[in-house]
C-alpha positions in Angstrom: 7.1 42.5 -39.6 9.9 44.7 -41.0 13.5 43.9 -40.4 14.0 47.5 -39.2 11.4 47.1 -36.4 12.9 43.7 -35.4 16.3 45.3 -35.1 14.9 48.2 -33.0 13.0 45.8 -30.8 16.3 43.8 -30.3 18.0 47.0 -29.4 15.3 47.8 -26.9 15.7 44.5 -25.2 19.5 44.9 -25.0 19.1 48.3 -23.4 16.7 46.8 -20.9 19.1 44.0 -20.0 21.9 46.6 -19.6 19.8 48.7 -17.3 18.9 45.7 -15.2 22.5 44.6 -14.9 23.5 47.8 -13.3 20.3 48.1 -11.2 20.3 47.5 -7.5 17.9 45.9 -5.1 17.0 48.0 -2.1 16.2 46.7 1.4 18.1 44.8 4.1 19.5 41.3 3.5 17.6 38.7 5.6 19.3 37.2 8.6 17.7 34.8 11.0 17.1 36.5 14.4 19.4 35.4 17.2 17.7 32.9 19.5 19.0 31.6 22.8 18.9 27.9 22.0 19.8 25.6 25.0 22.4 22.9 24.6 19.7 20.3 25.4 16.0 20.2 26.3 15.2 20.5 29.9 13.6 17.3 31.1 14.4 14.1 33.0 18.0 13.0 33.2 17.4 10.3 30.5 16.5 13.0 27.9 20.0 13.5 26.7 20.7 15.4 23.5 21.2 13.2 20.5 20.9 13.6 16.7 17.9 11.2 16.6 14.5 12.6 17.5 11.1 11.2 17.8 9.9 14.2 15.7 11.7 12.7 12.6 9.5 9.6 12.7 6.5 9.2 10.4 3.3 9.2 12.4 2.4 5.6 11.4 5.6 4.4 13.0 4.7 6.1 16.2 1.0 5.1 16.4 1.0 1.4 15.6 -2.7 0.7 16.1 -4.0 -0.1 12.5 -7.4 1.2 13.3 -5.9 4.5 14.5 -3.8 4.7 11.3 -6.9 4.2 9.2 -8.7 7.0 11.0 -5.7 9.4 10.6 -5.5 8.7 6.9 -9.3 9.3 6.6 -8.9 12.6 8.4 -6.0 13.7 6.1 -8.1 12.7 3.0 -11.5 14.1 4.1 -11.0 16.9 6.7 -12.0 20.4 5.5 -9.1 21.7 7.5 -6.6 20.1 5.2 -8.6 21.1 2.1 -8.6 24.8 3.4 -4.8 24.7 4.0 -4.2 23.2 0.5 -6.4 25.9 -1.1 -4.3 28.6 0.7 -1.2 27.1 -0.7 -2.7 27.2 -4.2 -3.6 30.8 -3.7 -0.1 31.7 -2.6 1.4 29.9 -5.6 -0.9 31.8 -7.9 0.0 35.1 -6.3 3.7 34.3 -6.6 3.1 33.7 -10.3 1.3 37.0 -10.7 4.0 39.0 -9.0 6.8 37.2 -11.0 5.0 38.1 -14.3 5.4 41.8 -13.5 9.2 41.5 -14.1 8.6 40.7 -17.8 7.4 42.8 -20.7 3.8 43.1 -21.5 3.2 42.5 -25.2 -0.1 43.0 -27.0 -1.4 43.1 -30.6 -4.1 45.3 -32.1 -5.8 45.7 -35.4 -8.6 47.7 -36.9 -10.4 48.3 -40.2 -12.6 51.3 -40.9 -14.5 53.1 -43.6 -15.5 56.8 -43.6 -17.8 58.5 -46.0 -18.7 62.2 -46.2 -21.4 63.6 -48.5 -20.3 66.6 -50.6 -21.6 70.2 -50.1 -21.8 73.1 -52.5 -18.3 74.3 -51.5 -16.6 71.0 -50.2 -16.6 67.9 -52.3 -17.6 64.6 -50.8 -15.1 61.8 -50.1 -14.8 58.2 -49.1 -11.8 56.8 -47.2 -10.8 53.3 -46.0 -8.3 52.8 -43.2 -6.6 49.8 -41.7 -4.1 49.2 -38.9 -2.2 46.2 -37.6 0.3 46.6 -34.8 2.3 45.1 -31.9 3.1 46.9 -28.7 5.5 46.1 -25.8 5.8 47.8 -22.4 8.5 46.8 -19.9 8.6 48.3 -16.4 12.4 48.1 -15.8 13.2 46.7 -12.4 16.1 49.1 -12.0 15.8 49.4 -8.2 14.8 45.8 -7.6 11.2 46.6 -6.6 9.6 43.8 -8.6 12.4 41.4 -7.5 11.6 42.2 -3.9 7.9 41.8 -4.5 8.5 38.4 -6.0 10.8 37.5 -3.2 8.1 38.4 -0.7 5.5 36.5 -2.6 7.6 33.4 -2.8 8.5 33.6 0.9 4.8 33.9 1.7 4.1 30.9 -0.5 6.7 28.9 1.4 5.2 30.1 4.7 1.8 29.0 3.6 3.1 25.5 2.6 4.6 25.2 6.1 1.2 26.3 7.5 -0.4 23.5 5.6 2.1 21.1 7.2 1.3 22.5 10.6 -2.4 21.8 10.0 -1.5 18.2 9.1 0.6 17.8 12.2 -2.1 19.3 14.4 -4.8 17.0 12.8 -2.7 13.9 13.3 -2.2 14.8 17.0 -5.8 15.7 17.5 -7.1 12.4 16.0 -4.6 10.3 18.0 -5.5 12.1 21.3 -9.3 11.8 20.6 -8.9 8.1 19.8 -6.9 7.4 23.0 -9.5 9.3 25.0 -12.2 7.2 23.4 -10.5 3.9 24.2 -9.9 5.1 27.8 -13.6 5.8 28.2 -14.3 2.4 26.8 -12.1 0.9 29.5 -13.8 2.9 32.2 -17.2 1.6 30.9 -15.9 -1.9 30.9 -14.6 -1.6 34.5 -17.9 0.0 35.6 -20.1 -2.8 34.0 -17.9 -5.5 35.4 -18.0 -4.0 38.9 -21.7 -3.5 38.7 -22.3 -7.1 37.8 -20.1 -8.3 40.7 -21.8 -6.0 43.2 -25.3 -7.0 42.1 -24.3 -10.6 42.8 -23.0 -9.6 46.2 -26.3 -7.7 46.9 -28.4 -10.7 46.0 -26.3 -12.8 48.3 -26.7 -10.3 51.2 -30.4 -10.2 50.7 -30.5 -14.0 50.9 -28.4 -13.9 54.1 -30.6 -11.2 55.6 -33.7 -13.2 55.0 -32.1 -16.1 56.8 -31.1 -13.9 59.7 -27.4 -14.2 59.1 -26.8 -10.5 58.6 -28.6 -7.3 59.4 -30.7 -5.1 57.0 -28.0 -2.4 57.3 -25.6 -4.7 55.4 -28.1 -5.0 52.6 -28.5 -1.3 52.4 -24.7 -0.8 52.2 -24.5 -3.4 49.4 -27.1 -1.4 47.6 -24.9 1.7 47.9 -22.1 -0.1 46.2 -24.4 -1.1 43.4 -25.7 2.4 42.8 -22.2 3.8 42.9 -21.2 1.7 40.0 -24.5 2.1 38.2 -24.5 5.9 38.2 -21.2 6.0 36.3 -22.5 4.0 33.3 -25.0 6.6 31.8 -22.4 9.4 32.2 -19.7 7.3 30.5 -22.1 6.3 27.7 -22.8 10.0 27.1 -19.1 10.9 27.1 -18.3 8.1 24.7 -21.0 9.2 22.2 -19.7 12.8 22.4 -16.2 11.6 21.9 -17.3 9.7 18.8 -18.9 12.9 17.5 -15.7 14.8 18.0 -13.7 12.2 16.1 -16.3 12.2 13.3 -15.8 15.9 13.0 -12.1 15.6 12.8 -12.6 13.0 10.1 -14.7 15.5 8.1 -17.8 13.3 8.6 -21.2 13.6 10.2 -21.5 12.1 13.7 -21.2 8.4 13.5 -20.0 5.3 15.4 -16.2 5.0 15.4 -14.4 1.8 14.7 -12.3 0.4 17.6 -8.9 -1.2 17.5 -6.5 -2.1 20.3 -7.4 -1.5 23.9 -5.9 1.5 25.6 -3.6 -0.8 27.6 -2.4 -2.5 24.3 -1.3 0.7 22.6 2.5 0.3 22.2 4.7 2.9 23.8 8.4 3.3 22.8 10.8 2.1 25.6 12.9 5.2 25.0 12.0 8.6 23.5 14.9 10.5 21.9 14.3 14.2 21.9 17.0 15.3 19.5 19.0 18.5 19.4 17.2 21.8 20.2 18.8 23.3 17.0 17.0 20.7 14.9 13.7 21.8 16.3 14.0 25.1 14.4 14.1 23.3 11.1 11.6 20.6 11.9 8.6 22.3 13.5 6.3 23.6 10.8 5.0 26.5 12.9 8.5 27.8 13.4 9.3 27.5 9.8 6.1 29.3 8.9 6.9 32.1 11.3 10.4 32.5 9.9 9.2 32.6 6.2 6.7 35.2 7.1 9.6 37.2 8.5 11.5 36.7 5.3 8.5 38.1 3.4 8.3 41.1 5.7 12.1 41.7 5.2 11.6 41.8 1.4 8.6 44.2 1.7 11.0 46.8 3.2 12.9 46.8 -0.1 9.6 47.3 -1.9 8.7 50.2 0.2 12.1 51.8 -0.2 12.0 51.5 -4.0 9.1 53.9 -4.0 11.6 56.7 -3.3 13.1 56.3 -6.8 11.6 56.9 -10.3 9.9 54.1 -12.2 11.5 53.5 -15.5 9.7 51.8 -18.4 10.5 51.1 -22.0 7.8 51.2 -24.6 7.9 50.0 -28.2 5.3 49.6 -31.0 5.4 48.8 -34.6 3.1 47.6 -37.4 1.4 48.7 -40.5 -1.1 51.5 -41.2 -2.6 52.6 -44.4 -5.7 54.1 -45.9 -7.0 51.1 -47.7 -6.6 47.4 -47.0 -5.0 46.7 -50.3 -2.0 48.9 -49.4 -1.8 47.9 -45.7 1.6 46.2 -45.9 3.1 49.1 -47.9 3.1 51.5 -44.9 5.2 50.6 -41.9 5.2 52.5 -38.6 7.2 52.0 -35.4 7.9 53.8 -32.2 10.2 53.4 -29.2 10.4 55.4 -26.0 11.8 55.6 -22.5 9.4 56.8 -19.8 10.4 58.1 -16.4 7.9 58.6 -13.6 8.8 60.2 -10.2 6.6 61.2 -7.4 7.4 64.7 -6.0 4.9 65.5 -3.3 3.6 62.5 -1.3 3.2 64.3 2.0 5.0 61.6 4.0 3.3 58.6 2.3 6.5 56.9 1.2 8.3 57.5 4.4 5.4 56.2 6.4 5.2 53.1 4.1 8.9 52.4 4.9 8.3 52.8 8.6 5.3 50.5 8.4 7.2 47.7 6.7 10.1 48.1 9.1 7.7 48.0 12.1 6.0 44.9 10.7 9.3 43.1 10.4 10.2 44.0 14.0 6.9 42.6 15.2 7.4 39.3 13.2 10.9 39.0 14.4 9.7 39.2 18.0 6.9 36.8 17.3 9.4 34.3 15.8 11.6 34.5 19.0 8.6 34.1 21.1 7.5 31.1 19.1 10.9 29.5 19.5 10.8 30.0 23.3 7.3 28.5 23.4 8.5 25.5 21.4 11.3 24.8 23.8 8.9 25.1 26.6 6.4 22.7 25.0 9.1 20.1 24.4 10.3 20.4 28.0 6.8 20.1 29.4 6.1 17.1 27.2 9.4 15.4 28.2 8.6 15.9 31.9 4.9 14.7 31.4 6.1 11.6 29.5 8.5 10.6 32.2 6.3 11.4 35.2 3.1 10.0 33.7 4.9 6.6 33.4 6.0 6.8 37.0 2.4 7.8 38.0 1.0 4.8 36.0 3.4 2.4 37.8 2.3 3.8 41.2 -1.3 3.7 40.2 -0.9 0.0 39.2 0.6 -0.7 42.6 -2.3 1.1 44.2 -4.8 -0.9 42.3 -3.1 -4.2 43.3 -3.1 -3.1 47.0 -6.7 -2.1 46.8 -7.6 -5.5 45.3 -5.8 -7.3 48.1 -7.6 -5.2 50.7 -11.0 -5.8 49.0 -10.4 -9.6 49.0 -9.3 -9.6 52.6 -12.2 -7.5 53.8 -14.6 -9.9 52.1 -12.9 -12.8 53.9 -13.1 -11.0 57.2 -16.8 -10.1 56.7 -17.8 -13.6 55.9 -15.9 -14.8 58.9 -17.8 -12.4 61.1 -14.7 -10.5 62.1 -15.8 -7.1 60.7 -18.9 -5.3 59.4 -20.0 -4.7 55.9 -18.9 -1.1 56.2 -15.3 -2.2 55.8 -16.3 -4.1 52.6 -18.0 -0.9 51.4 -14.9 1.1 51.9 -12.5 -1.4 50.4 -14.7 -1.9 47.3 -15.0 1.8 46.8 -11.3 2.2 47.0 -10.7 -0.6 44.5 -13.2 0.9 42.0 -11.5 4.3 42.3 -8.1 2.7 41.9 -9.2 0.8 38.7 -10.6 4.0 37.2 -7.4 5.9 38.2 -5.3 3.2 36.5 -7.3 3.6 33.3 -6.8 7.3 33.4 -3.1 6.9 34.0 -2.9 4.7 30.9 -4.5 7.5 29.0 -2.2 10.2 30.4 0.9 8.3 29.4 -0.3 8.0 25.8 -1.4 11.6 25.6 2.0 12.6 26.8 3.5 10.7 23.9 1.2 12.5 21.5 2.1 15.8 23.1 5.8 15.1 22.9 5.6 14.0 19.3 3.8 17.1 18.3 6.1 19.4 20.3 9.1 17.9 18.6 7.6 18.8 15.2 6.4 15.3 14.1 3.3 14.4 12.3 3.5 16.3 9.0 6.0 13.9 7.3 4.4 11.9 4.6 
């Protein structure tokens, strides 16, 4: 390549750099929308604002059951939902790379060799000609108005939003697996209670049948004992069905075909933190992945306004080419050619297309800003709901435990009274039914307390930390 062409190409690059240095980027500067963040989350009096938050904890420190931890890890490794989210991140990264490449020159090389032969005529003599060409071309769309910078800014913001979207998928999957597992263990407890109750009632029925044959009690007492047996027996097939369906749900969350799920600790053994710090409401904006995703989508929309406004101004491009051209390969490097140029393209009649494009991008930003504020308000509500649920579910479980203890004492007393001939078996029937319902209610209250923990952890933005 000739020294002259190299100097001209250097001059071309210097001119481009000078043009870019005086260029301007159109469009508004991004500012986070104003949100009315409360001083502290609404909840029980114990939920005071503090720097620490449950949402900052890794999920394996919140859910201490080793079997549950193994299931969550399997879901994160095998679930198609995580794979889809990761693929979207990869697509966004590639798109950001494509848009960034538009800011740089496009350089290409070309070469050709040809031979032309023409037979002579009576008037015109024949000739033969060889031709050869070797060249290098460069085209640079100058980003004088900041269009490509804004396109790149939007692409990078969208890429960041997609990454936060992936984290939101991870957090949702962690919460879903934990909730499904707790529900499965609660159904296991209900089945255990039902089978234990059924066995005890069958023993009582056999005793009543023996007493009835001896004339000690009436046949009505036997029939009432049969009612107690069937009440417990009818729940077992329903519970077994629900357990199998819950296992199928968990298998799907794990990215597997329906299969039996490994069990760990009983629902009553699942550790609950004695105190649950909620943290500061302002920290929620930075921690929750769905809020971060919504804000970065807003950043991208803000940048696209600058892209739309840049269409009002001309597009400036620098072109340059140089190389060798000759008629005959043997003399190719004896003939040098080069060319430089400045192109200017400006639309004149668009019939409102550009103006409408700007209005469209501005309206999209307004929509996303409103969506962001709405998401923030919804997040504050979810945290408040979860704090109240966590507190009240614990109170409810304590009351349910007291109810079960009272029902147990009543059932024991009614059996003593019945055997002493003081009361009828109807009282035993009623007390046994109340005890069974109280035990099932206690199991469900254990579940609700742990589901409230999952709900609060997710609402505070936890679960995506690795």
